C-alpha positions, 0 to 999 in steps of 0.5 A: 630734541626731546629724549624718550621713546616712540612706540607704535600703538595699535588701539581698539576703542569701545572694548569691554575693558582697559588692557594691553592685549599684546603685540603684533607684527606689522606689514613692514616688519615692525612690531606694535603694542596692542591695546584695548579701551573702553572709551569711545574715539570721540573728542580725544577720549580714546587718547586719553584712555590710552595715556591713562592705562600706559602711565598706570601700567608703566608707573610713569606720570600721564604727563610724560606720555604724548601721542605724537602721530595718529590721533584720529587713528587706530594705529598711533605713535606714542612718545615716552619722555625720559632718558632712553636707556632708563625707559628701555630697561623699565618698558622692555619687559612689559612691551616685549621689545616694541618700539625699540628702534635700532640704528647703526 
């Protein structure tokens, strides 16, 4: 099992700029990280833009980010490879606890 975090995303393609636009509640009570990218949702271009944007914002290599669900959907699940504790410490201030899937 690969270490890392899974983060729920809601992506708006064809936006005026590439940006992390905030967080939102989901119908199920979870939270998603909202992103806007200028790329069109064709041939994986929007997914590439999401990975480029987040790797820069979070200062992680692009190779450690993978869209694991929703490749053709606005709602995506992103896997961030690495040590979960270290990733959470670095990313939590940036994503306001999005994707911290707590388990007992």
